[in-house]
N, C-alpha and C positions, 0 to 999 in steps of 0.2 A: 514234232509232237504227233502222237496218235490222234488221228482225226477221222471221225466217222461221217456218214452221210445218211440223211433221212431220205428213204427211197421215194417218198411223195414228190421230191424234187424232179424225178425222172419218170413220173407216172405214165405220161404219154408214150415215152420211149419203151417202157416196159410192156405196154399194151401192144405195140407194133413189133418190137424186136425180141421180146421175151427175156426172162431172167438170165439165161446162160450168156447171151451176148452182152447184156448191160452190166452184169456183175463183173465180167471180164474187163470191160472198159473202165469201170470205176476203180478196180484194183490196179489197172495200169496207170491211172492218174496218181495213185499213191494212197488212197483211202485205206484205212486199216479195219474199218468196221462199218456195219450198216444197221440202220434202224428201220424196221418194217412198218408199212402202212398197207397191209394186205400181202398175200403170198402167191397170188396169181394162179391158185388152184393146184400148185405143186404139192406133192406129199412131203411130209417132214423128212423122210430119208433122202428124197430127191433134192430138197433145199439144202440139207446138211452137206450133201456131197458137193453141191455147187459152192457153198461157202468155203469148204475145206480146199477145193480145187483153186479157189481164188484168194486164199489166205485172208479171209474176211471174218471178223468177229461179229456175232449177232448181239450188238450192244443193247438192243431194246426192240419193243414192238408197240405201236400205237393201236389200241383196241378200244372201240367205243364202249361206253358204260353199259348200255343196254345189251350189247353183245356179251360182255363179261357176265352180266347177270343171267343171261339166257343159256350160255354155252361155256361156262367157266372151265369145266373139266376138259372139254375138247381143246380149248385154247391153251390151257396149261400143259396138256399132254404134248401138243404139237411143239410148243416152244421149249419144253423140257428136252425133247429130242434134239432140237437145234443147239441147245445150250444158251438160249437167250437170257440175258442178265436181268432186264427190267421190263415190267409190264406198265405201260403208261396210258392213262386215259387222256385223250387229246382235246376234249372239250366237254362241257356240261352246262346245265342251266345256272346262270349267275346274275340274273337281272335285278334281284332284290333280296332282302334278308330271308324271306321264306324259301326262295329257290336255293340260296346258299346253304341254309340249314338242311334242306332235303338232299342236296348234292353231297354234303358232308356225311349225312347218315348213310347214303348209298355207298360212298367210298369206305366208310367205317365197316360196313357189313362185308365188303370184299377183302379188305386189307389183311385180316388174319389168315384167310384161306390162301391168298396169294403168297404172302411171306412165309407161311408154314410149308409151302411147296418149294421154297428155295429161291424165290424171285424177290427183287426189290419192287416196290409199288409206288408209282408217281403220278402226279397230275401236271399236265402241260397247259400253260396259259395262252390266251389270245389277248385282245385288248380289254374286254369287258371286266376281266378279273382285276385290272388295275384302275378301275374307276372307284370313286369313294362314296360312301353313304355315311352321313353324319361325321365326316372327317376320317373315317376308317377305311383302309383299303379292303376291298372285297376279298382279295386273295388271302390277306392276313386273317380275316374272319374265318374263312374256310380252314386255314391252317390251324387255328386255335381249336376249331370244332372237330378236326380230323387229324389228331397229332401223329398218327402212324403213317401218314401219307407224305412221301417225299415230293419235292418240287422240281420239275424240269422247267427252267426259266427260258422262255423264248425272248431273246434280247430285243429283237425287232419290235414285237408287239408291246412289250413293256416300255421300251424307250419311246415309242410312238405316243404313249400315254403320259410321258413326262417322268418316268421312273429313272432314278440313278441306279443302274443295274449293279455297279460295283458296291454301292452302299447297301443295296438290298441283299446281295450275296453275303456280305460281311455280317449284316444284322441277323441273318437267318442261317448262318453256318452252324452245323453241317447239314441242315435240312435241304438245302439246294444241292442236288447231287449230279445234275447235268445241265448243260447249257445248249440251247439251239442258237448257233452262230448264224445270223441272218442279217445282211447289211441293209442300211437305209440311206437314201440320199436326202438332200435338204428339203425336198418336197414331200417326204414321207413314203416314197415308193421303194420297193425291194429291188436292189441292184447287185451287181457283182461285188464280191467281198472287198476288193481294192478300190472301189469307185464311190464309196459313200462317206458318211460322217461319223460313224461309230468307231471308237478306238478299241479295237479288239486286243491289241497287244497288252494294254494296261488291264483290261477286264480279265483276260485269260490269266495273267499273273496273279491278280487278286483272287480269282476263282480257285486257282491251284492252292494258294495259301489258305483258302477257306475250306478246302476239302472236296471241291467239286471233282467228280470222278470221270465224267465223259464230256467231250466237246463234239457236237454234232452239227454238221453243216446242213442248212436247209435253204433252198432258193425257190421262190414261187414263180418268178418270171425271168426270162433271159432276153438280152438284147440281140444275141446272135446264136450260133450253134451251142446247144446246152453243154456239150462236153468240152468245148473250147473255153466256155465261160467257167465251168467247174475247175478245169485244169489251171486257169489263171487265178481263180480264187484260192485253190489249194496251195499254189506257189506263194501267194501273198501271205497266207496265214502261217506259213513255215518260216518266213523271214524274221 
């Protein structure tokens, strides 16, 4: 399967070794796409050349909500050059009904500008979005208030809050358009893809049937060499 990687996973390696070396290593493992969490100061033409050299698709970019509000044209121009598919907000205030309403309003203001420029526009969850107020999931309240915003479901964080991710994907198809594939062990820690408790084989099949477009690996911590762990995880997900 096509499998991308969120570059936040190798943020320290990118800082020390740079994009040319790291993208080459990720391509050699077998990843077919990348999702950005910053671009290391490289110009758009420089980054585009590196992607093409390593046969990597720019499947998305995580860009903060405030950054999008302050420098939208700059970000869209940069990612238009790369051919990035989706602009995703990686987090926003979600602690109560007032914050959810404000976040939804901010997303609604950005959505037509981003989609009219040819991008998909999504929101990425952590754990707070899967808490409940008066019985209702906060993420679903936001989805109702911001109907043009797609969802990138981070399976690790949602599962940690007790969400049945397969059921959530089915219920909200085709609104959920990408998954962050991140493994969890029985203690709730992030581990290599093959070493945890989450059943990705079943979830990925459900997600495909529900119209999910992208599957993106993210790993926050590594027990050993990051690239050895990523290679092991990539092999596991392809089985």
